[in-house]
C-alpha positions in Angstrom: 0.0 0.0 0.0 1.3 3.5 -0.9 1.0 6.1 1.8 -0.1 9.6 1.0 1.8 12.7 2.1 -0.8 13.4 4.9 -1.1 9.8 6.1 0.2 9.0 9.6 3.5 7.1 9.6 4.2 4.2 11.9 7.6 2.4 11.9 10.3 0.9 14.2 13.8 2.2 14.2 16.9 1.9 16.4 16.8 4.2 19.3 20.3 5.4 18.6 19.0 7.3 15.6 16.5 9.3 17.7 17.9 12.5 19.2 18.7 12.6 22.9 18.1 8.9 23.5 20.5 6.9 25.6 20.0 3.2 24.5 20.0 1.3 21.3 16.7 -0.5 21.9 14.3 -0.3 19.0 11.3 2.0 19.3 7.8 2.3 17.9 7.1 5.6 16.2 3.9 7.2 14.9 3.7 10.6 13.2 0.7 12.8 12.5 1.3 15.7 10.1 -1.2 18.5 10.9 -2.8 20.4 8.1 -2.8 24.2 8.0 -6.6 24.2 8.5 -5.9 22.8 12.0 -2.8 24.6 13.0 -3.6 27.9 11.2 0.1 28.1 10.5 1.0 28.6 14.1 3.6 26.6 16.2 1.9 28.0 19.3 -1.4 26.4 18.1 0.4 23.0 17.5 1.7 23.2 21.1 -1.9 23.9 22.3 -3.2 20.9 20.4 -0.4 18.8 21.9 -1.3 19.9 25.4 -5.0 19.2 24.8 -4.4 15.7 23.5 -1.9 15.0 26.3 -4.6 15.8 28.8 -6.7 13.0 27.4 -3.9 10.4 27.8 -2.9 8.5 30.9 -0.3 10.3 32.9 2.3 7.6 32.3 2.4 8.0 28.5 1.8 11.8 28.1 5.5 12.6 27.6 5.7 10.0 24.9 3.7 12.3 22.7 5.6 15.4 21.5 5.4 18.0 18.7 7.6 18.2 15.7 7.7 20.5 12.7 4.1 20.6 11.4 2.7 17.9 13.5 2.9 15.4 16.4 5.0 12.3 17.0 4.6 9.4 19.4 7.6 7.4 20.5 7.5 4.3 22.7 9.8 1.3 23.4 9.3 -1.6 21.1 8.2 -3.7 24.0 5.2 -1.5 24.7 3.2 -2.5 21.6 -0.2 -2.8 23.4 0.1 0.6 25.1 1.4 2.0 21.8 -1.6 0.8 19.9 -4.0 2.1 22.5 -2.3 5.5 22.6 -2.2 5.7 18.8 -5.9 5.1 18.6 -6.7 7.7 21.3 -4.5 10.4 19.6 -6.0 9.7 16.1 -9.6 10.0 17.5 -8.7 13.2 19.4 -7.1 14.8 16.3 -10.3 14.4 14.4 -11.8 17.1 16.6 -8.8 19.4 16.7 -10.0 21.6 13.8 -12.9 22.7 16.1 -10.7 23.2 19.1 -11.2 26.9 20.3 -8.3 29.2 19.8 -6.9 30.6 23.1 -5.4 34.1 23.6 -1.7 33.3 23.1 -2.6 31.3 19.9 -4.7 34.0 18.3 -1.9 36.5 19.0 0.5 34.3 17.2 -1.8 33.5 14.3 -2.9 37.1 13.6 0.5 38.6 14.7 -1.2 40.9 17.1 -0.3 42.2 20.6 -2.1 41.4 23.8 -3.4 45.0 24.0 -4.8 44.8 20.5 -6.5 41.6 21.3 -8.1 43.1 24.4 -9.1 46.3 22.7 -10.7 44.6 19.7 -12.4 42.1 21.9 -13.9 44.9 24.0 -15.2 46.9 21.0 -16.7 43.8 19.4 -14.5 43.5 16.3 -12.9 40.3 17.6 -15.9 38.1 18.5 -15.6 35.8 21.5 -16.7 32.2 21.3 -17.2 32.0 25.0 -14.9 31.7 28.0 -12.7 29.0 29.5 -11.6 28.5 33.1 -8.4 26.7 34.0 -6.4 26.2 37.1 -2.8 27.3 37.0 -0.3 24.5 37.3 0.7 23.9 40.9 -1.7 26.5 42.2 -5.2 26.7 43.6 -5.9 29.9 41.6 -8.1 29.7 38.6 -8.2 32.1 35.6 -10.9 32.7 33.1 -10.3 33.9 29.5 -12.0 34.3 26.2 -11.6 31.8 23.4 -12.2 32.2 19.7 -13.8 30.1 16.9 -11.0 28.8 14.7 -13.0 29.3 11.5 -13.6 33.0 12.5 -9.9 33.4 13.2 -9.1 31.8 9.8 -11.5 34.3 8.1 -9.9 37.3 9.8 -6.5 36.0 8.7 -7.6 35.4 5.1 -9.2 38.9 4.6 -6.5 40.9 6.3 -8.8 42.2 8.9 -6.0 43.2 11.3 -4.5 45.6 8.8 -7.9 47.3 8.4 -8.4 47.5 12.1 -5.0 49.1 12.6 -5.8 51.7 10.0 -9.1 52.4 11.6 -7.5 52.8 15.0 -4.8 55.1 13.6 -7.5 57.3 12.0 -9.5 57.3 15.2 -6.4 58.2 17.2 -5.6 61.1 14.9 -9.3 62.3 15.1 -9.1 62.2 18.9 -5.9 64.2 18.9 -7.5 66.8 16.6 -10.6 67.0 18.9 -8.5 67.3 22.0 -6.4 70.1 20.4 -9.6 71.9 19.4 -11.1 71.5 22.8 -7.9 72.8 24.5 -7.9 75.8 22.1 -11.6 76.5 22.8 -11.0 76.2 26.6 -8.1 78.7 26.4 -10.3 81.1 24.3 -13.1 80.9 26.8 -10.8 81.6 29.7 -9.4 84.7 27.9 -12.9 85.9 27.2 -14.0 85.3 30.8 -10.9 87.2 32.0 -11.5 90.1 29.6 -15.1 90.4 30.8 -14.0 90.3 34.4 -11.6 93.1 33.8 -14.3 95.1 32.0 -16.7 94.4 34.9 -14.2 95.5 37.4 -13.7 98.8 35.5 -17.5 99.4 35.3 -17.8 98.7 39.0 -15.0 101.3 39.7 -16.8 103.9 37.6 -20.1 103.3 39.3 -18.5 103.5 42.7 -17.0 107.0 41.9 -20.1 108.4 40.3 -21.2 111.7 42.1 -18.1 111.7 44.3 -17.3 115.4 43.4 -20.9 116.5 44.2 -20.8 114.6 47.4 -17.6 116.5 48.4 -18.8 119.9 47.4 -21.9 119.6 49.6 -19.6 119.5 52.6 -20.7 116.1 53.7 -17.1 115.1 54.3 -16.5 118.0 56.7 
């Protein structure tokens, strides 16, 4: 049977040919290339998929599954054939759902090449639609954190149509308009202050004239004697 380019690969090879291995015992190896539709071109996304699938495996075999360029790889001793077959089946089934796995914050930042502040701003103003929230417990801590996740198909659409470039242009235009309005408001405030000050000076002068009106007549009548 001829394998296609996207078909998983399973074979046995001497352990000496695997990087960072210490013995020459043969190993069982299975590889799963991941299509761009699943990874969205992000190594961070691949790591997220790895972590998600590891969480579905028994603790004793989780470290046997790792990521490699463009996909995942499972490596086990040749003597663990039964566990290897079971793990292979679990991983294959899990991968079937990974295209629907929600995109988490650090993944969307890598996929769209955006900053955390941009993600938060566009999430708050509705341009970056949330697909709900997810709550996780930090490793080794009792504290839990909740964050927004995103639909992978929505993220893919934003990437394909260059939405981020449009949003940045909109933000730059809005920032320039805000600066213009702020400058106008500052100028108007200064002008009003000057007008108020001028009126106050004029009012003080009028009050002084009113206060002196009839002063000469008052003195000539001898009322000050």
